[in-house]
N, C-alpha and C positions, 0 to 999 in steps of 0.2 A: 194327074200331076202329083196328088198326095201319095198315090201308090208308088210312083217312081221314087219319091223321097223316102218313103217308109222302108222299102226293101234294103237299100244300102245301110240305113240307120240300124235296122234289125241285125244285119251282119256285123256291123261295128260293135254293137252292144254284146252280141254273142262272142265276138273276139275278146272283148273285155272279160267276159265270163271265163273263157278258156285261159287267158293270161293269168288272171287272179287265181284260178283253180290250180295252175301249175305252181304258182308261188306259195300255195297253201296246201300242198299235197299231203303233208303229214298230219293235217287235221284228222285224217281218217286213220291214224296210226293204230287205232283200236278196232278198225273195221276188218271184217273178214272178206278175203278176196272172193269167196264162194257166194257172196250175196246174202249172208245171214245178218241178223240184226246187229246194229252198231250200239255199243254201250254209250250212254249219253255223257257228254263232258260239259256242255255249256261253253259259251264263247269265252276264251281267255283263261279257262280253268286248266290246271296242270293234271297230268295223268297220275293215277295212283298205282298203276301197274309197275312192277319191278323194272328198273332200267334195262337189265339184261334181257328180260323177256321182250321188251319193246324192240331192242336191237335185233333179236332173233326173228321177230315178226317182220321187221322192215326188210331184212334180207330176202324175204320170200316174195315181196311185191314187185310188180313191174310198173312202169310209168302208166301204161294203158289201164291197168286195173285200178291204180290209185286215182287216176283222173275220172274213171267211171264212178268210183265210190264217192268222190268228193262232191259230185253233183247231187247225190241222193242222201248223203250222210246227215244225221241229226246234228253233227258238229258244224254244219254250214247251213246258213239260211238264205234262201233266194228271195230277194226283195225287189219290188217294182217290175213285175212281169218277167222274172227270170233274167234280170240284167245285172244284178250286183250280188256278189258273195261277200258277206260280212264275216270276217275271220278274226279270231283272237291273236294277240301277239305271241302267245305260246306256240301256236301252229307255225308261225314264221320262223321262230327260233329253232324249233325242232326240224323244220324243213332245211334250214341252212346246215345243221349238223348232219342230216340225212344225206343231202346232196354232196357235202364234203366227204362223207364216209364212202359214198358210191364212187365219187371221182377218184379217191385215193386207192380204191381196190384194184384199179387197172395197173398200178405200179408195183403191186406186191409180187415178189419172186420168192423162191425157196429161201428160207431163213439162213443167214450166215452170221458168224460172230460180228461182222462189221455192221450188217443191217440191224442186228439186235442192239448194237450200240447207238446207231445213228437214225434208225428208222428206214422206211422203204422209199421215201420221196426226198429228192434234192431239187434245188433250183439252179438254173443256168441262164446266163445272159445270152440272148440270141445273137448279139453283135460281138461276142467273144470278149467282153469286158473292156470295150472302148470308151466307156463313160457315157455322158449324156449326148444325145443326138443333137442335130441342128434345131434351134428353137428352144433348147433347154429340156426337151422331152427325155424322159427316162427310157432306157432300152427295155424291150419286152422281156418278160421272164417266161421260160418254159420249164415245165416239170419233167424230171427224168427219174427213172428207176435206179435207186442206189445199187441194187444187185447187178444191173447191167454195166455201170460205169466204174465201179470200184472193185470188181472181181479180180482176184489174183494180183493186187497192186499194193505197193507201199502207199499209205495215206497219211498226209500231214494235216492234222486238225489245227487250224489256224484261229486262235482266240484273239480277237481284236474288236475295236469299235470306233465309230466315227468321232465320238466325243474324246476318246483317248488319243486318237491320231491328231485331232485338232490341237489338243493340249500340248502334245509333244512338239508339234510344228511351231506353235506359238513360243515355245521355249528354245527354239533353234536346235532341237534334237533331230537326229536323222530318223525319218519314218521308215519302218521296216517293209511295208507293203511293196514299194517299187523294187526293192532288192529281192524279195520273194518272187515277184513276177519274173525277174530275169532268170533266177534259178529254175523256176517252173518251165519257162519257155525253152531253156537250154535242155532240160531233161526231156521235154517233149520232142525236140529236134533230134536228140540222141536215141530216141526210141525206148527210154527207160519206163518201166512199169511203175509210174509215179503219178499220184493225183493229190489235189489239195481240196479240203472242204472247209469253208469259212464258217466259224462258230461265232455268231454276232453277240457282242456283249452290251450293246446299247439297249436301253429299256424301251425306247421309242421305235415303233415299227418303221416310220418314215426314215429315221436316221439309219436303220439297218438296211433299208432298201437303197438309199442314196449311197451309202458306203460301198455296197456290193456292186454298184453300177460300173465301176472301173476294174473289176476283177474277172480274170479269164477262166477261173475254176468254178467249183460248185459251192453251194451254200445250204445250210439247214433252212427249212421254211421259216419265214420271218415271223409268223404267228406262233411258232413253237417257242415258248418261254421255259418249258420244263427241261428239254434235253440239254441246252447249254448249261443250266445249273447242275444237272446230274453229272455231266462230263467234268465240270469244274471240281465237283466233290470227289468223283472217282479218281481223278488224276492228282488231286490235292494241290491245285495250282494256287500260287500266291502272287505271281507277278504277271502283268500284262504289258505288251502283247506276249503271247506264248505260242509255241508250236510243239505239239505232241505227235511223234511219229509212231504209227502202228502198222503191223503187217496184216496179211490177208486173214490170219486167224484172230485178229483183234488184240493181239498181244503187243505190249509197248516195246518199241525198239529203242526210243530215246525220249524221255519226258522233257528233256531240255534241248529240243531240236532247234529252238530259236538261235541260241549261241553257236551250236554246232554248224548250222547252215551258214551263219554269218562268217564264222572263222574259216570254214572250208567248203565253199560253194560246190566244189567238185567231189565232195566226199560221200556221195550217194551210197548206201541209204543212211548215212550218218549215225552209225552205231556208236554208242558211248565208249570212250577209251577208259581203261583202268586207271585208277588214281596214280599208280606207280609210273605210268607212262605220261600222265598229265604233269606230274611233279617235275619230270625231266631228268637229264643226266649231267647238266653242267650248271654251276652257280658261280657267284663271285663273293669274295670276302670284303671287309671294309677297306682293304688296300687295293681293291679292284683286280685282284688276282683270280684267275679261273680255278675253281675247285671241282673235282670230280664227284659224282654221286657215290663212288666207292666209300667215301668218308661217312656216308649215312648208313652203311650196312649194319644191321643189328641194333639200330637206335630208334627210339621214339622221336618222331619229328613233329615240331609245332609249326604250322603255317600261320604266319602272323600278317594279317591284312591290316594295313595302317597307312597313314599319309601325314605329311608335315603340316597340312592346313587344318587338321582335325584336333581341336583342343583335348577331347578325352584321350586321343592317341598319345599326345605329348605327356599326359599325366600317367598313362599306363606303361609306356615304354621303359621308364626308369625302374618301375616295379618288376617288370619282366626281366630286365637286364640284371638286376640284383639276384632274382631267383635263378636265372640261367647260370650265373657265376657260382652260386652256392651249390646248385645241383652238380655242376662240373667238378667242384672241389670234393663233393661227397661221392664221386665216382658213378653217378647216374648216367646211363646211356641216353643222352638227350641232345637234340640239335634243333635250332630254330631257323626257319627260312622266311625272310621278309618278302611279302608280295605287295608291291607298291601300288598306291592309288594317287601318287603325286602328279601335279600338273605337267611337269617337264623334267628333263634329265638332270638339270642343274640342282633343282630342289630335291630330287631323289638322292643324289650323291651327297648333298649337304646334310640331309636328315639321316641317311644310312651311315655315312662315315663318322658323324659326330656323336651318335647315341646308341649304336647297335654293335655288339661284339660278335654277332652271328653271321650267317650267310644270307644271300639274297638272290632272287631271280633277276637276271640282267634287265635293266629298264627297257632296253630295245626289244625285248621279247614280249610284246604286248599281247600277242595271240595266246601264249602260255598263261599269262596272268589273267586274261579275260576268261579263258576256259576253266581255270581253277575256281575263279570266283563264281562262275555260273554253276559248275558242277556241285560246289559245296553250298550253293544258295546263300552266299554272304550278302546280307541286306543292310548291315550297319558296320561302322568302324568305331573302335578297333574290334577285331574278331581273332581269336586264337583257336585254331582247329588242330587237335592232336591226332596223329596217325600212328598206328602201331608198327612193329618191325616189318610187317607184310603190306604196309601202306593201306590198311583198312582203318576206317574212322573209329577212333575211341570216343571222342566227344567234340562237339562244336562249341562247348561252353567253357573252354579253357580259361578264359579271363575270369569268369565268375568262380570257377573252382580254385584257381590260384588265390583269388581274394579271400575265399573261405578257408584255405589251407596254405598260407604263405610259406610254411616250412616244408611243404611237400611231403608230409608224412604218408599221405595216401597216393602219392604220385605213382603211375600216370593217370590216376582217377578212372580206372576201367569201370564201365557200368556194371552194376549188380543186376542179377535176374529180376529181383524185386527191389524197387526204389522207394525210399521214404519221401513223402512230399516235401518235407522240410529241407531235404538235401538237393534234390534235382527234379525237374519236370521236363527235361529235354525231349523225351519221346512223346510227350502228351500232345504236341502240336502236329505230329506226323502219324500217329496211330490212335485208333480207338483205345481207351485206357480204362481198365478196371481199377477202381479205387475202393479199398476196404478201410473204413473208418473204425479204428479200435482204440481211440484215445482213452476211453473209459475202461478198457479191459485190463485184467490183471496181467503182469509180465509173463506168467506161465502161459496164459491163453494166447497172448501175442506171439510168443515163440512157436507155439503149436500151429497157429494160422500161417505164420511166415514160412514155416517148413513146408506146409502143403502148397503154399503159393509159389515157392521156388520150383517145386516139381511141375506145377502148371506152367510157369514161365518158360521153363526149358522146352516143354512140349510146344508152346506157342512159337518159340524161336525156330523150331524145325519146320513150321508151316511156310508157305509162300508169303512174301511180304504183305501182299494186299489182304491176306486173311488173318494176320497176326493181331493180337490184343496185348498191349503193354500192361504190366502189373505194377500198381503202386499201393502203398499203405500210408496210413496216418496213425503213427503210434503215439504221438504227442500232439497237443494242441499247438498249432502254428498259424501264422497269418494265411498261409496257403490253404490249410484245412478249413479254416473258418470261411475263407472266400468261396471255396468249393461247396461247402454246406449251404451257404447263403444262395449261391447260384442255382443249386439244385433243390432249394427249398427244404433242406433237411434241418433237423433240430441242431442248434449249435450248443455243444456241451461245454459250458464254461462256468467257473466260479468267479468271485471278485478278483482273485489273483491271476485270472487268465488260464487256470488249469481245470481239468475235469474233477469235479467234486464227487463224493460218494453218492449224494442224493441225486445229482444229475446223472451219474452212471446208472443208477437204478431206473431212473425215468427213461434213459436212452435205450433201454432194452427193447421197448416197443417201437422205437423209431427206426426208419430205414437206415441201414448202416453199410450199404454196399451199392455202388453205382457203376455204370459204364459211361464215360464221358467221351463223346465223339466230336472233337472240336472242328475237324474239317467238314463234318456234316451239320455243324451248329445244332447239335441235339445231345440229349442224355437219356439214360434209362435207369430206373430206380427199382431195386429189389426190396421187397418187404419181408422176406423170410429171414430167419436167423442165419447168421454167418457160420458155416462150418465147411470142411473140405468138400463134401459132396454138393452142397448148395452153391458154392462158388463155381465149381465146374459146370453145374447145370445152368447157372446164370450166364456164363460165358458161351456155353453151347447154344443156348436159346438165342443169344444175341447174334451169333454167327449164322444161325438158321433163320434169322429175321422173325422171331416169334415174340419179341418184346414190344411193348408199347413205346413208341418214339415220342419224346417230349421236346419240342423246340426250345432252344435257349432264348431267353428274353433279357439279355444283358442290356443295361442302360435304360430299361423300361420299368415303370412302376408296377 
């Protein structure tokens, strides 16, 4: 009778051994499959072998070999007649990484620009995005190979999150996801080569999973917190939700796909329209008469985003009106077009007719107004965007430039290749920016550096936008130069009068005086070598080749 009970018990215990052995396979990550000696680790101790070498060894193992080794390894101890394996938590952690690595290998396909951007694995709801099942259960997730489902397709990268969607819904704002689902299904029915990949913005994995439950497209893995951040930085996104449209070569079709898809759901693949087309061909004057775009030919155009409910707008509108009349009297080729953000047509006509001597986009053309605001990334009111004769952007900071130059002596304020920090920092939010601090330098030295920087700036402008570095100088002490020095932990060269003194100038020769500030990436890079034409070029080249040490910004932290 005892024997009859002992036999099943023995098998149960040995089953436990096998289960625990499988769960701790990588305890023997230092073991050799051929049966040679195992370097001793001790339970719970971490490996001192290089991480890369461990990964290479792991790829050579089979489950059978590892299971064989775990039962004889010095890294596992058999206790109680061969029934219990005691393993360190280090082994369990490494096992999980190893199993995840092996599981993901099956989804690898030949690399493409899109898989380089997103990775090889995507998630998909097995119910097609119908939300929670009966009983509140979440739909099952299946993994798919990105190379299989995104090949030769236009891909919409959909940046959103449950928290953001709930916030918009609580404020009675229209949620974008249902409209994107309609566009997606319509494209699928029409046989268009189009796919959507959800890029979750929630920090909580459960929120990511729950938000994705009602989506019929694909998603980045919920545990991947690195790729969403990299994509945000790559595309320099500032607003959520956002949609970035890319082609099969990973090139951006439209970074502002959100508004393009809303305004024109049938406009696949939603390529951006030139500003000249977005501005339009017909306008109205304060008397509500239609005016042709022919009257804008050869003129600098200011797009004035404003609204009657906005107090700063009501303060700035008379200033702009006065400058407008003066520029006209002086013969400057200048026109302004009002782009309204008023609540209704009656308030639009009241505000436009009573205080504005220029043209306006008809209030009823809400699509044109919305597309302009989206394309120009207007985030606050009032905003004055100046366009040149070919409808290319001169500056988005027309309001600030007019305030600093009310007589318009530098009108139309075309950007210089090299910009002084005290004058303008517009490009700094969009591009990595080289800043050369030379507050303490002699005027002759400053002119020599500026000349070499201008040549470098022209070379940068010839590069693709994503590779360009903007060029700035600090020739005099200003609040901006002091703020940047403090941000990058550089010596602030000041005397009591707030100017660079001779003593401080001598002391500053040993201090770093050249940085690259990458605001979209929330980082900066410091050069310690003396500044001259060759060192500046080398510094920028090293940045573009990713050879510099990245220093994260720590704004607002002690």
